[in-house]
PDB file of N, H, CA, C and O in Angstrom:
ATOM      1  N   MET A   1      78.810 110.546 109.705  1.00  0.00           N
ATOM      2  CA  MET A   1      79.362 111.518 110.622  1.00  0.00           C
ATOM      3  C   MET A   1      78.876 112.900 110.226  1.00  0.00           C
ATOM      4  O   MET A   1      79.097 113.341 109.098  1.00  0.00           O
ATOM      5  N   LYS A   2      78.224 113.575 111.136  1.00  0.00           N
ATOM      6  H   LYS A   2      78.044 113.217 112.053  1.00  0.00           H
ATOM      7  CA  LYS A   2      77.755 114.930 110.875  1.00  0.00           C
ATOM      8  C   LYS A   2      78.841 115.918 111.326  1.00  0.00           C
ATOM      9  O   LYS A   2      79.384 115.809 112.425  1.00  0.00           O
ATOM     10  N   VAL A   3      79.136 116.866 110.462  1.00  0.00           N
ATOM     11  H   VAL A   3      78.696 116.954 109.569  1.00  0.00           H
ATOM     12  CA  VAL A   3      80.186 117.846 110.729  1.00  0.00           C
ATOM     13  C   VAL A   3      79.551 119.221 110.824  1.00  0.00           C
ATOM     14  O   VAL A   3      78.769 119.616 109.960  1.00  0.00           O
ATOM     15  N   SER A   4      79.890 119.943 111.872  1.00  0.00           N
ATOM     16  H   SER A   4      80.526 119.623 112.574  1.00  0.00           H
ATOM     17  CA  SER A   4      79.361 121.294 112.017  1.00  0.00           C
ATOM     18  C   SER A   4      80.107 122.254 111.090  1.00  0.00           C
ATOM     19  O   SER A   4      81.215 121.968 110.636  1.00  0.00           O
ATOM     20  N   PHE A   5      79.492 123.370 110.826  1.00  0.00           N
ATOM     21  H   PHE A   5      78.592 123.603 111.195  1.00  0.00           H
ATOM     22  CA  PHE A   5      80.126 124.411 110.015  1.00  0.00           C
ATOM     23  C   PHE A   5      81.444 124.828 110.644  1.00  0.00           C
ATOM     24  O   PHE A   5      82.439 125.014 109.944  1.00  0.00           O
ATOM     25  N   GLU A   6      81.456 124.973 111.952  1.00  0.00           N
ATOM     26  H   GLU A   6      80.648 124.821 112.521  1.00  0.00           H
ATOM     27  CA  GLU A   6      82.665 125.392 112.669  1.00  0.00           C
ATOM     28  C   GLU A   6      83.781 124.359 112.508  1.00  0.00           C
ATOM     29  O   GLU A   6      84.942 124.721 112.317  1.00  0.00           O
ATOM     30  N   ASP A   7      83.425 123.063 112.586  1.00  0.00           N
ATOM     31  H   ASP A   7      82.482 122.769 112.741  1.00  0.00           H
ATOM     32  CA  ASP A   7      84.424 122.009 112.401  1.00  0.00           C
ATOM     33  C   ASP A   7      84.976 122.014 110.980  1.00  0.00           C
ATOM     34  O   ASP A   7      86.172 121.806 110.772  1.00  0.00           O
ATOM     35  N   ALA A   8      84.106 122.251 110.006  1.00  0.00           N
ATOM     36  H   ALA A   8      83.135 122.420 110.174  1.00  0.00           H
ATOM     37  CA  ALA A   8      84.547 122.303 108.617  1.00  0.00           C
ATOM     38  C   ALA A   8      85.516 123.462 108.396  1.00  0.00           C
ATOM     39  O   ALA A   8      86.533 123.302 107.723  1.00  0.00           O
ATOM     40  N   ILE A   9      85.205 124.618 108.957  1.00  0.00           N
ATOM     41  H   ILE A   9      84.378 124.748 109.504  1.00  0.00           H
ATOM     42  CA  ILE A   9      86.088 125.785 108.833  1.00  0.00           C
ATOM     43  C   ILE A   9      87.423 125.506 109.509  1.00  0.00           C
ATOM     44  O   ILE A   9      88.474 125.845 108.966  1.00  0.00           O
ATOM     45  N   LYS A  10      87.391 124.889 110.692  1.00  0.00           N
ATOM     46  H   LYS A  10      86.537 124.613 111.133  1.00  0.00           H
ATOM     47  CA  LYS A  10      88.629 124.564 111.426  1.00  0.00           C
ATOM     48  C   LYS A  10      89.485 123.597 110.608  1.00  0.00           C
ATOM     49  O   LYS A  10      90.700 123.773 110.527  1.00  0.00           O
ATOM     50  N   SER A  11      88.879 122.593 110.011  1.00  0.00           N
ATOM     51  H   SER A  11      87.891 122.449 110.077  1.00  0.00           H
ATOM     52  CA  SER A  11      89.624 121.639 109.187  1.00  0.00           C
ATOM     53  C   SER A  11      90.256 122.337 107.991  1.00  0.00           C
ATOM     54  O   SER A  11      91.412 122.077 107.657  1.00  0.00           O
ATOM     55  N   LEU A  12      89.511 123.212 107.351  1.00  0.00           N
ATOM     56  H   LEU A  12      88.572 123.423 107.622  1.00  0.00           H
ATOM     57  CA  LEU A  12      90.044 123.958 106.215  1.00  0.00           C
ATOM     58  C   LEU A  12      91.190 124.860 106.653  1.00  0.00           C
ATOM     59  O   LEU A  12      92.204 124.945 105.960  1.00  0.00           O
ATOM     60  N   GLN A  13      91.046 125.532 107.787  1.00  0.00           N
ATOM     61  H   GLN A  13      90.222 125.463 108.350  1.00  0.00           H
ATOM     62  CA  GLN A  13      92.127 126.383 108.303  1.00  0.00           C
ATOM     63  C   GLN A  13      93.379 125.564 108.579  1.00  0.00           C
ATOM     64  O   GLN A  13      94.488 125.988 108.253  1.00  0.00           O
ATOM     65  N   ASP A  14      93.203 124.393 109.179  1.00  0.00           N
ATOM     66  H   ASP A  14      92.302 124.049 109.444  1.00  0.00           H
ATOM     67  CA  ASP A  14      94.356 123.532 109.475  1.00  0.00           C
ATOM     68  C   ASP A  14      95.052 123.089 108.195  1.00  0.00           C
ATOM     69  O   ASP A  14      96.280 123.037 108.144  1.00  0.00           O
ATOM     70  N   LEU A  15      94.281 122.771 107.167  1.00  0.00           N
ATOM     71  H   LEU A  15      93.283 122.813 107.208  1.00  0.00           H
ATOM     72  CA  LEU A  15      94.870 122.381 105.890  1.00  0.00           C
ATOM     73  C   LEU A  15      95.615 123.547 105.252  1.00  0.00           C
ATOM     74  O   LEU A  15      96.720 123.371 104.739  1.00  0.00           O
ATOM     75  N   ILE A  16      95.022 124.728 105.279  1.00  0.00           N
ATOM     76  H   ILE A  16      94.124 124.871 105.695  1.00  0.00           H
ATOM     77  CA  ILE A  16      95.651 125.906 104.676  1.00  0.00           C
ATOM     78  C   ILE A  16      96.956 126.266 105.374  1.00  0.00           C
ATOM     79  O   ILE A  16      97.859 126.819 104.745  1.00  0.00           O
ATOM     80  N   LYS A  17      97.066 125.965 106.651  1.00  0.00           N
ATOM     81  H   LYS A  17      96.333 125.516 107.161  1.00  0.00           H
ATOM     82  CA  LYS A  17      98.294 126.262 107.411  1.00  0.00           C
ATOM     83  C   LYS A  17      99.489 125.426 106.949  1.00  0.00           C
ATOM     84  O   LYS A  17     100.635 125.797 107.203  1.00  0.00           O
ATOM     85  N   ILE A  18      99.238 124.317 106.282  1.00  0.00           N
ATOM     86  H   ILE A  18      98.307 124.016 106.076  1.00  0.00           H
ATOM     87  CA  ILE A  18     100.325 123.449 105.820  1.00  0.00           C
ATOM     88  C   ILE A  18     100.967 124.075 104.587  1.00  0.00           C
ATOM     89  O   ILE A  18     100.289 124.340 103.595  1.00  0.00           O
ATOM     90  N   ASN A  19     102.255 124.306 104.651  1.00  0.00           N
ATOM     91  H   ASN A  19     102.806 124.091 105.457  1.00  0.00           H
ATOM     92  CA  ASN A  19     102.976 124.871 103.506  1.00  0.00           C
ATOM     93  C   ASN A  19     103.160 123.765 102.474  1.00  0.00           C
ATOM     94  O   ASN A  19     104.067 122.941 102.590  1.00  0.00           O
ATOM     95  N   SER A  20     102.300 123.753 101.473  1.00  0.00           N
ATOM     96  H   SER A  20     101.563 124.422 101.379  1.00  0.00           H
ATOM     97  CA  SER A  20     102.331 122.693 100.466  1.00  0.00           C
ATOM     98  C   SER A  20     102.850 123.189  99.117  1.00  0.00           C
ATOM     99  O   SER A  20     102.564 122.592  98.079  1.00  0.00           O
ATOM    100  N   VAL A  21     103.607 124.272  99.137  1.00  0.00           N
ATOM    101  H   VAL A  21     103.840 124.757  99.980  1.00  0.00           H
ATOM    102  CA  VAL A  21     104.245 124.752  97.914  1.00  0.00           C
ATOM    103  C   VAL A  21     105.291 123.717  97.508  1.00  0.00           C
ATOM    104  O   VAL A  21     106.025 123.206  98.354  1.00  0.00           O
ATOM    105  N   GLN A  22     105.360 123.413  96.224  1.00  0.00           N
ATOM    106  H   GLN A  22     104.764 123.829  95.537  1.00  0.00           H
ATOM    107  CA  GLN A  22     106.295 122.393  95.769  1.00  0.00           C
ATOM    108  C   GLN A  22     107.700 122.716  96.243  1.00  0.00           C
ATOM    109  O   GLN A  22     108.156 123.857  96.169  1.00  0.00           O
ATOM    110  N   ALA A  23     108.369 121.693  96.727  1.00  0.00           N
ATOM    111  H   ALA A  23     107.998 120.766  96.786  1.00  0.00           H
ATOM    112  CA  ALA A  23     109.734 121.811  97.246  1.00  0.00           C
ATOM    113  C   ALA A  23     110.560 120.680  96.642  1.00  0.00           C
ATOM    114  O   ALA A  23     110.019 119.799  95.975  1.00  0.00           O
ATOM    115  N   PRO A  24     111.866 120.706  96.877  1.00  0.00           N
ATOM    116  CA  PRO A  24     112.703 119.631  96.336  1.00  0.00           C
ATOM    117  C   PRO A  24     112.206 118.249  96.777  1.00  0.00           C
ATOM    118  O   PRO A  24     111.779 118.053  97.915  1.00  0.00           O
ATOM    119  N   ALA A  25     112.277 117.321  95.858  1.00  0.00           N
ATOM    120  H   ALA A  25     112.624 117.480  94.933  1.00  0.00           H
ATOM    121  CA  ALA A  25     111.836 115.949  96.127  1.00  0.00           C
ATOM    122  C   ALA A  25     112.799 115.254  97.076  1.00  0.00           C
ATOM    123  O   ALA A  25     114.006 115.495  97.060  1.00  0.00           O
ATOM    124  N   THR A  26     112.230 114.389  97.899  1.00  0.00           N
ATOM    125  H   THR A  26     111.250 114.194  97.912  1.00  0.00           H
ATOM    126  CA  THR A  26     113.024 113.473  98.710  1.00  0.00           C
ATOM    127  C   THR A  26     112.521 112.065  98.389  1.00  0.00           C
ATOM    128  O   THR A  26     111.614 111.899  97.572  1.00  0.00           O
ATOM    129  N   GLU A  27     113.102 111.063  99.023  1.00  0.00           N
ATOM    130  H   GLU A  27     113.838 111.198  99.687  1.00  0.00           H
ATOM    131  CA  GLU A  27     112.778 109.679  98.685  1.00  0.00           C
ATOM    132  C   GLU A  27     111.279 109.386  98.751  1.00  0.00           C
ATOM    133  O   GLU A  27     110.748 108.727  97.857  1.00  0.00           O
ATOM    134  N   ASN A  28     110.596 109.853  99.777  1.00  0.00           N
ATOM    135  H   ASN A  28     111.027 110.388 100.503  1.00  0.00           H
ATOM    136  CA  ASN A  28     109.168 109.559  99.943  1.00  0.00           C
ATOM    137  C   ASN A  28     108.275 110.776  99.755  1.00  0.00           C
ATOM    138  O   ASN A  28     107.091 110.742 100.093  1.00  0.00           O
ATOM    139  N   ALA A  29     108.833 111.837  99.223  1.00  0.00           N
ATOM    140  H   ALA A  29     109.795 111.865  98.948  1.00  0.00           H
ATOM    141  CA  ALA A  29     108.057 113.065  99.019  1.00  0.00           C
ATOM    142  C   ALA A  29     108.399 113.645  97.645  1.00  0.00           C
ATOM    143  O   ALA A  29     109.240 114.538  97.540  1.00  0.00           O
ATOM    144  N   PRO A  30     107.753 113.142  96.597  1.00  0.00           N
ATOM    145  CA  PRO A  30     108.121 113.559  95.249  1.00  0.00           C
ATOM    146  C   PRO A  30     107.905 115.048  94.960  1.00  0.00           C
ATOM    147  O   PRO A  30     108.510 115.592  94.036  1.00  0.00           O
ATOM    148  N   PHE A  31     107.052 115.706  95.738  1.00  0.00           N
ATOM    149  H   PHE A  31     106.560 115.265  96.489  1.00  0.00           H
ATOM    150  CA  PHE A  31     106.809 117.133  95.536  1.00  0.00           C
ATOM    151  C   PHE A  31     107.178 117.951  96.771  1.00  0.00           C
ATOM    152  O   PHE A  31     106.790 119.113  96.886  1.00  0.00           O
ATOM    153  N   GLY A  32     107.924 117.347  97.691  1.00  0.00           N
ATOM    154  H   GLY A  32     108.239 116.402  97.598  1.00  0.00           H
ATOM    155  CA  GLY A  32     108.342 118.025  98.917  1.00  0.00           C
ATOM    156  C   GLY A  32     107.560 117.542 100.122  1.00  0.00           C
ATOM    157  O   GLY A  32     106.471 116.982  99.995  1.00  0.00           O
ATOM    158  N   GLU A  33     108.131 117.767 101.288  1.00  0.00           N
ATOM    159  H   GLU A  33     109.016 118.221 101.391  1.00  0.00           H
ATOM    160  CA  GLU A  33     107.545 117.289 102.538  1.00  0.00           C
ATOM    161  C   GLU A  33     106.183 117.922 102.838  1.00  0.00           C
ATOM    162  O   GLU A  33     105.294 117.247 103.357  1.00  0.00           O
ATOM    163  N   GLY A  34     106.008 119.204 102.518  1.00  0.00           N
ATOM    164  H   GLY A  34     106.730 119.752 102.096  1.00  0.00           H
ATOM    165  CA  GLY A  34     104.743 119.874 102.785  1.00  0.00           C
ATOM    166  C   GLY A  34     103.582 119.257 102.030  1.00  0.00           C
ATOM    167  O   GLY A  34     102.468 119.167 102.546  1.00  0.00           O
ATOM    168  N   ASN A  35     103.853 118.829 100.794  1.00  0.00           N
ATOM    169  H   ASN A  35     104.758 118.902 100.375  1.00  0.00           H
ATOM    170  CA  ASN A  35     102.809 118.183 100.003  1.00  0.00           C
ATOM    171  C   ASN A  35     102.373 116.871 100.628  1.00  0.00           C
ATOM    172  O   ASN A  35     101.188 116.536 100.614  1.00  0.00           O
ATOM    173  N   VAL A  36     103.325 116.127 101.179  1.00  0.00           N
ATOM    174  H   VAL A  36     104.287 116.400 101.191  1.00  0.00           H
ATOM    175  CA  VAL A  36     102.989 114.865 101.851  1.00  0.00           C
ATOM    176  C   VAL A  36     102.130 115.150 103.083  1.00  0.00           C
ATOM    177  O   VAL A  36     101.158 114.439 103.341  1.00  0.00           O
ATOM    178  N   LYS A  37     102.484 116.185 103.841  1.00  0.00           N
ATOM    179  H   LYS A  37     103.273 116.763 103.631  1.00  0.00           H
ATOM    180  CA  LYS A  37     101.693 116.536 105.028  1.00  0.00           C
ATOM    181  C   LYS A  37     100.267 116.917 104.650  1.00  0.00           C
ATOM    182  O   LYS A  37      99.319 116.508 105.320  1.00  0.00           O
ATOM    183  N   ALA A  38     100.108 117.697 103.584  1.00  0.00           N
ATOM    184  H   ALA A  38     100.879 118.029 103.040  1.00  0.00           H
ATOM    185  CA  ALA A  38      98.764 118.095 103.143  1.00  0.00           C
ATOM    186  C   ALA A  38      97.972 116.881 102.658  1.00  0.00           C
ATOM    187  O   ALA A  38      96.779 116.764 102.942  1.00  0.00           O
ATOM    188  N   LEU A  39      98.625 115.987 101.935  1.00  0.00           N
ATOM    189  H   LEU A  39      99.594 116.082 101.705  1.00  0.00           H
ATOM    190  CA  LEU A  39      97.960 114.782 101.451  1.00  0.00           C
ATOM    191  C   LEU A  39      97.540 113.903 102.623  1.00  0.00           C
ATOM    192  O   LEU A  39      96.401 113.440 102.673  1.00  0.00           O
ATOM    193  N   GLU A  40      98.447 113.671 103.562  1.00  0.00           N
ATOM    194  H   GLU A  40      99.372 114.048 103.521  1.00  0.00           H
ATOM    195  CA  GLU A  40      98.121 112.842 104.725  1.00  0.00           C
ATOM    196  C   GLU A  40      96.992 113.453 105.552  1.00  0.00           C
ATOM    197  O   GLU A  40      96.099 112.738 106.005  1.00  0.00           O
ATOM    198  N   TYR A  41      97.027 114.768 105.749  1.00  0.00           N
ATOM    199  H   TYR A  41      97.752 115.349 105.381  1.00  0.00           H
ATOM    200  CA  TYR A  41      95.965 115.437 106.500  1.00  0.00           C
ATOM    201  C   TYR A  41      94.613 115.212 105.813  1.00  0.00           C
ATOM    202  O   TYR A  41      93.624 114.873 106.463  1.00  0.00           O
ATOM    203  N   SER A  42      94.588 115.404 104.504  1.00  0.00           N
ATOM    204  H   SER A  42      95.392 115.680 103.976  1.00  0.00           H
ATOM    205  CA  SER A  42      93.342 115.274 103.749  1.00  0.00           C
ATOM    206  C   SER A  42      92.822 113.840 103.774  1.00  0.00           C
ATOM    207  O   SER A  42      91.625 113.616 103.953  1.00  0.00           O
ATOM    208  N   LEU A  43      93.714 112.872 103.596  1.00  0.00           N
ATOM    209  H   LEU A  43      94.687 113.054 103.450  1.00  0.00           H
ATOM    210  CA  LEU A  43      93.280 111.479 103.611  1.00  0.00           C
ATOM    211  C   LEU A  43      92.791 111.067 104.995  1.00  0.00           C
ATOM    212  O   LEU A  43      91.826 110.311 105.105  1.00  0.00           O
ATOM    213  N   ASN A  44      93.439 111.551 106.049  1.00  0.00           N
ATOM    214  H   ASN A  44      94.222 112.166 105.959  1.00  0.00           H
ATOM    215  CA  ASN A  44      92.970 111.264 107.407  1.00  0.00           C
ATOM    216  C   ASN A  44      91.583 111.860 107.639  1.00  0.00           C
ATOM    217  O   ASN A  44      90.731 111.231 108.267  1.00  0.00           O
ATOM    218  N   LEU A  45      91.360 113.060 107.138  1.00  0.00           N
ATOM    219  H   LEU A  45      92.052 113.571 106.628  1.00  0.00           H
ATOM    220  CA  LEU A  45      90.052 113.698 107.274  1.00  0.00           C
ATOM    221  C   LEU A  45      88.987 112.889 106.531  1.00  0.00           C
ATOM    222  O   LEU A  45      87.894 112.668 107.053  1.00  0.00           O
ATOM    223  N   LEU A  46      89.305 112.453 105.327  1.00  0.00           N
ATOM    224  H   LEU A  46      90.193 112.632 104.903  1.00  0.00           H
ATOM    225  CA  LEU A  46      88.363 111.624 104.571  1.00  0.00           C
ATOM    226  C   LEU A  46      88.053 110.331 105.323  1.00  0.00           C
ATOM    227  O   LEU A  46      86.905 109.887 105.345  1.00  0.00           O
ATOM    228  N   ASN A  47      89.069 109.727 105.937  1.00  0.00           N
ATOM    229  H   ASN A  47      90.001 110.088 105.918  1.00  0.00           H
ATOM    230  CA  ASN A  47      88.840 108.519 106.747  1.00  0.00           C
ATOM    231  C   ASN A  47      87.863 108.797 107.868  1.00  0.00           C
ATOM    232  O   ASN A  47      86.978 107.983 108.132  1.00  0.00           O
ATOM    233  N   GLU A  48      88.006 109.932 108.533  1.00  0.00           N
ATOM    234  H   GLU A  48      88.725 110.594 108.319  1.00  0.00           H
ATOM    235  CA  GLU A  48      87.094 110.305 109.613  1.00  0.00           C
ATOM    236  C   GLU A  48      85.659 110.436 109.110  1.00  0.00           C
ATOM    237  O   GLU A  48      84.716 110.186 109.860  1.00  0.00           O
ATOM    238  N   PHE A  49      85.489 110.823 107.862  1.00  0.00           N
ATOM    239  H   PHE A  49      86.255 111.027 107.252  1.00  0.00           H
ATOM    240  CA  PHE A  49      84.161 110.973 107.264  1.00  0.00           C
ATOM    241  C   PHE A  49      83.616 109.649 106.734  1.00  0.00           C
ATOM    242  O   PHE A  49      82.492 109.599 106.236  1.00  0.00           O
ATOM    243  N   GLY A  50      84.399 108.583 106.835  1.00  0.00           N
ATOM    244  H   GLY A  50      85.312 108.624 107.239  1.00  0.00           H
ATOM    245  CA  GLY A  50      83.927 107.280 106.407  1.00  0.00           C
ATOM    246  C   GLY A  50      84.344 106.854 105.009  1.00  0.00           C
ATOM    247  O   GLY A  50      83.876 105.829 104.513  1.00  0.00           O
ATOM    248  N   PHE A  51      85.207 107.615 104.372  1.00  0.00           N
ATOM    249  H   PHE A  51      85.587 108.447 104.776  1.00  0.00           H
ATOM    250  CA  PHE A  51      85.672 107.257 103.036  1.00  0.00           C
ATOM    251  C   PHE A  51      86.760 106.186 103.118  1.00  0.00           C
ATOM    252  O   PHE A  51      87.506 106.119 104.095  1.00  0.00           O
ATOM    253  N   ARG A  52      86.840 105.355 102.087  1.00  0.00           N
ATOM    254  H   ARG A  52      86.234 105.410 101.294  1.00  0.00           H
ATOM    255  CA  ARG A  52      87.999 104.482 101.894  1.00  0.00           C
ATOM    256  C   ARG A  52      89.027 105.346 101.170  1.00  0.00           C
ATOM    257  O   ARG A  52      88.676 106.052 100.225  1.00  0.00           O
ATOM    258  N   THR A  53      90.274 105.304 101.591  1.00  0.00           N
ATOM    259  H   THR A  53      90.559 104.730 102.359  1.00  0.00           H
ATOM    260  CA  THR A  53      91.272 106.183 100.992  1.00  0.00           C
ATOM    261  C   THR A  53      92.406 105.391 100.378  1.00  0.00           C
ATOM    262  O   THR A  53      92.660 104.238 100.728  1.00  0.00           O
ATOM    263  N   LYS A  54      93.072 106.044  99.457  1.00  0.00           N
ATOM    264  H   LYS A  54      92.866 106.981  99.173  1.00  0.00           H
ATOM    265  CA  LYS A  54      94.223 105.467  98.779  1.00  0.00           C
ATOM    266  C   LYS A  54      95.286 106.552  98.663  1.00  0.00           C
ATOM    267  O   LYS A  54      95.003 107.661  98.212  1.00  0.00           O
ATOM    268  N   ASN A  55      96.498 106.229  99.068  1.00  0.00           N
ATOM    269  H   ASN A  55      96.728 105.328  99.434  1.00  0.00           H
ATOM    270  CA  ASN A  55      97.648 107.108  98.881  1.00  0.00           C
ATOM    271  C   ASN A  55      98.519 106.464  97.817  1.00  0.00           C
ATOM    272  O   ASN A  55      99.065 105.379  98.018  1.00  0.00           O
ATOM    273  N   GLY A  56      98.642 107.130  96.702  1.00  0.00           N
ATOM    274  H   GLY A  56      98.198 108.011  96.539  1.00  0.00           H
ATOM    275  CA  GLY A  56      99.435 106.629  95.573  1.00  0.00           C
ATOM    276  C   GLY A  56     100.880 107.060  95.682  1.00  0.00           C
ATOM    277  O   GLY A  56     101.345 107.902  94.913  1.00  0.00           O
ATOM    278  N   ARG A  57     101.600 106.476  96.647  1.00  0.00           N
ATOM    279  H   ARG A  57     101.222 105.792  97.271  1.00  0.00           H
ATOM    280  CA  ARG A  57     103.033 106.732  96.869  1.00  0.00           C
ATOM    281  C   ARG A  57     103.352 108.217  97.003  1.00  0.00           C
ATOM    282  O   ARG A  57     104.408 108.676  96.570  1.00  0.00           O
ATOM    283  N   ASN A  58     102.438 108.954  97.600  1.00  0.00           N
ATOM    284  H   ASN A  58     101.579 108.581  97.952  1.00  0.00           H
ATOM    285  CA  ASN A  58     102.564 110.390  97.845  1.00  0.00           C
ATOM    286  C   ASN A  58     102.577 111.233  96.569  1.00  0.00           C
ATOM    287  O   ASN A  58     102.916 112.416  96.607  1.00  0.00           O
ATOM    288  N   TYR A  59     102.209 110.623  95.444  1.00  0.00           N
ATOM    289  H   TYR A  59     101.933 109.662  95.414  1.00  0.00           H
ATOM    290  CA  TYR A  59     102.013 111.371  94.206  1.00  0.00           C
ATOM    291  C   TYR A  59     100.576 111.886  94.119  1.00  0.00           C
ATOM    292  O   TYR A  59     100.327 112.960  93.573  1.00  0.00           O
ATOM    293  N   TYR A  60      99.644 111.119  94.656  1.00  0.00           N
ATOM    294  H   TYR A  60      99.846 110.246  95.100  1.00  0.00           H
ATOM    295  CA  TYR A  60      98.226 111.466  94.607  1.00  0.00           C
ATOM    296  C   TYR A  60      97.508 110.690  95.700  1.00  0.00           C
ATOM    297  O   TYR A  60      98.069 109.776  96.304  1.00  0.00           O
ATOM    298  N   GLY A  61      96.290 111.058  95.938  1.00  0.00           N
ATOM    299  H   GLY A  61      95.834 111.801  95.447  1.00  0.00           H
ATOM    300  CA  GLY A  61      95.452 110.314  96.867  1.00  0.00           C
ATOM    301  C   GLY A  61      94.000 110.528  96.498  1.00  0.00           C
ATOM    302  O   GLY A  61      93.654 111.475  95.793  1.00  0.00           O
ATOM    303  N   TYR A  62      93.158 109.634  96.985  1.00  0.00           N
ATOM    304  H   TYR A  62      93.439 108.865  97.559  1.00  0.00           H
ATOM    305  CA  TYR A  62      91.729 109.815  96.762  1.00  0.00           C
ATOM    306  C   TYR A  62      90.946 109.096  97.845  1.00  0.00           C
ATOM    307  O   TYR A  62      91.464 108.241  98.563  1.00  0.00           O
ATOM    308  N   GLY A  63      89.685 109.474  97.934  1.00  0.00           N
ATOM    309  H   GLY A  63      89.265 110.169  97.351  1.00  0.00           H
ATOM    310  CA  GLY A  63      88.769 108.817  98.837  1.00  0.00           C
ATOM    311  C   GLY A  63      87.529 108.419  98.067  1.00  0.00           C
ATOM    312  O   GLY A  63      87.063 109.155  97.197  1.00  0.00           O
ATOM    313  N   ASP A  64      86.997 107.253  98.389  1.00  0.00           N
ATOM    314  H   ASP A  64      87.375 106.656  99.096  1.00  0.00           H
ATOM    315  CA  ASP A  64      85.726 106.875  97.778  1.00  0.00           C
ATOM    316  C   ASP A  64      84.805 106.326  98.849  1.00  0.00           C
ATOM    317  O   ASP A  64      85.229 105.873  99.912  1.00  0.00           O
ATOM    318  N   ILE A  65      83.538 106.389  98.520  1.00  0.00           N
ATOM    319  H   ILE A  65      83.194 106.758  97.657  1.00  0.00           H
ATOM    320  CA  ILE A  65      82.508 105.970  99.461  1.00  0.00           C
ATOM    321  C   ILE A  65      81.353 105.401  98.656  1.00  0.00           C
ATOM    322  O   ILE A  65      81.128 105.803  97.514  1.00  0.00           O
ATOM    323  N   GLY A  66      80.638 104.488  99.233  1.00  0.00           N
ATOM    324  H   GLY A  66      80.821 104.161 100.161  1.00  0.00           H
ATOM    325  CA  GLY A  66      79.454 103.973  98.561  1.00  0.00           C
ATOM    326  C   GLY A  66      79.640 102.560  98.068  1.00  0.00           C
ATOM    327  O   GLY A  66      80.516 101.825  98.525  1.00  0.00           O
ATOM    328  N   ASN A  67      78.801 102.202  97.131  1.00  0.00           N
ATOM    329  H   ASN A  67      78.090 102.799  96.760  1.00  0.00           H
ATOM    330  CA  ASN A  67      78.692 100.857  96.612  1.00  0.00           C
ATOM    331  C   ASN A  67      79.587 100.690  95.389  1.00  0.00           C
ATOM    332  O   ASN A  67      79.480 101.459  94.434  1.00  0.00           O
ATOM    333  N   ASP A  68      80.461  99.701  95.411  1.00  0.00           N
ATOM    334  H   ASP A  68      80.549  99.076  96.187  1.00  0.00           H
ATOM    335  CA  ASP A  68      81.364  99.466  94.283  1.00  0.00           C
ATOM    336  C   ASP A  68      80.642  99.003  93.025  1.00  0.00           C
ATOM    337  O   ASP A  68      81.223  99.030  91.941  1.00  0.00           O
ATOM    338  N   ASP A  69      79.380  98.576  93.149  1.00  0.00           N
ATOM    339  H   ASP A  69      78.908  98.554  94.030  1.00  0.00           H
ATOM    340  CA  ASP A  69      78.621  98.110  91.988  1.00  0.00           C
ATOM    341  C   ASP A  69      78.022  99.251  91.169  1.00  0.00           C
ATOM    342  O   ASP A  69      77.526  99.035  90.064  1.00  0.00           O
ATOM    343  N   LEU A  70      78.070 100.462  91.714  1.00  0.00           N
ATOM    344  H   LEU A  70      78.473 100.637  92.612  1.00  0.00           H
ATOM    345  CA  LEU A  70      77.495 101.612  91.013  1.00  0.00           C
ATOM    346  C   LEU A  70      78.564 102.337  90.212  1.00  0.00           C
ATOM    347  O   LEU A  70      79.750 102.222  90.522  1.00  0.00           O
ATOM    348  N   PRO A  71      78.163 103.084  89.183  1.00  0.00           N
ATOM    349  CA  PRO A  71      79.145 103.840  88.399  1.00  0.00           C
ATOM    350  C   PRO A  71      79.896 104.842  89.274  1.00  0.00           C
ATOM    351  O   PRO A  71      79.356 105.365  90.249  1.00  0.00           O
ATOM    352  N   LEU A  72      81.131 105.093  88.911  1.00  0.00           N
ATOM    353  H   LEU A  72      81.570 104.668  88.119  1.00  0.00           H
ATOM    354  CA  LEU A  72      81.977 106.030  89.652  1.00  0.00           C
ATOM    355  C   LEU A  72      81.683 107.462  89.199  1.00  0.00           C
ATOM    356  O   LEU A  72      81.557 107.742  88.007  1.00  0.00           O
ATOM    357  N   PHE A  73      81.579 108.337  90.160  1.00  0.00           N
ATOM    358  H   PHE A  73      81.681 108.109  91.129  1.00  0.00           H
ATOM    359  CA  PHE A  73      81.443 109.766  89.890  1.00  0.00           C
ATOM    360  C   PHE A  73      82.617 110.425  90.587  1.00  0.00           C
ATOM    361  O   PHE A  73      82.785 110.237  91.792  1.00  0.00           O
ATOM    362  N   GLY A  74      83.435 111.187  89.879  1.00  0.00           N
ATOM    363  H   GLY A  74      83.298 111.339  88.900  1.00  0.00           H
ATOM    364  CA  GLY A  74      84.626 111.750  90.470  1.00  0.00           C
ATOM    365  C   GLY A  74      84.625 113.266  90.502  1.00  0.00           C
ATOM    366  O   GLY A  74      84.087 113.927  89.614  1.00  0.00           O
ATOM    367  N   ILE A  75      85.232 113.793  91.532  1.00  0.00           N
ATOM    368  H   ILE A  75      85.670 113.257  92.254  1.00  0.00           H
ATOM    369  CA  ILE A  75      85.470 115.224  91.656  1.00  0.00           C
ATOM    370  C   ILE A  75      86.976 115.379  91.868  1.00  0.00           C
ATOM    371  O   ILE A  75      87.525 114.878  92.850  1.00  0.00           O
ATOM    372  N   LEU A  76      87.622 116.054  90.969  1.00  0.00           N
ATOM    373  H   LEU A  76      87.176 116.460  90.172  1.00  0.00           H
ATOM    374  CA  LEU A  76      89.075 116.225  91.054  1.00  0.00           C
ATOM    375  C   LEU A  76      89.390 117.556  91.707  1.00  0.00           C
ATOM    376  O   LEU A  76      88.727 118.560  91.448  1.00  0.00           O
ATOM    377  N   ALA A  77      90.396 117.557  92.548  1.00  0.00           N
ATOM    378  H   ALA A  77      90.935 116.742  92.758  1.00  0.00           H
ATOM    379  CA  ALA A  77      90.791 118.784  93.219  1.00  0.00           C
ATOM    380  C   ALA A  77      92.304 118.798  93.408  1.00  0.00           C
ATOM    381  O   ALA A  77      92.957 117.755  93.388  1.00  0.00           O
ATOM    382  N   HIS A  78      92.826 119.955  93.584  1.00  0.00           N
ATOM    383  H   HIS A  78      92.295 120.802  93.600  1.00  0.00           H
ATOM    384  CA  HIS A  78      94.257 120.144  93.822  1.00  0.00           C
ATOM    385  C   HIS A  78      94.410 120.802  95.180  1.00  0.00           C
ATOM    386  O   HIS A  78      93.722 121.777  95.482  1.00  0.00           O
ATOM    387  N   LEU A  79      95.303 120.277  95.998  1.00  0.00           N
ATOM    388  H   LEU A  79      95.862 119.485  95.753  1.00  0.00           H
ATOM    389  CA  LEU A  79      95.511 120.868  97.331  1.00  0.00           C
ATOM    390  C   LEU A  79      96.574 121.925  97.272  1.00  0.00           C
ATOM    391  O   LEU A  79      96.893 122.538  98.292  1.00  0.00           O
TER     392      LEU A  79
END
C-alpha cells in the first residue's frame, strides 16, 4: 500500500488528537480509555499497511511484517 505524504500527515494528526494521557484504569483499559483508543487506532493503521498486529490486553501492541524465518528487527515507540 502506497501512502501519500498528505495521508501520512492526516493519520498522524488523527492520532495526536486522541487524548492518551494516562488516566485511571478500568477493567479493559489499564492506562485509561484514551490509551486504548490510541492503541486501537495505531493497530488499525498498521493493519491497513499490511502488518500482522497483536494487542496485548491493551497493555501493549505491535505490528510485524515479512518472513517469520528471518531474524526479527524491532523498533520500539511510545504513543
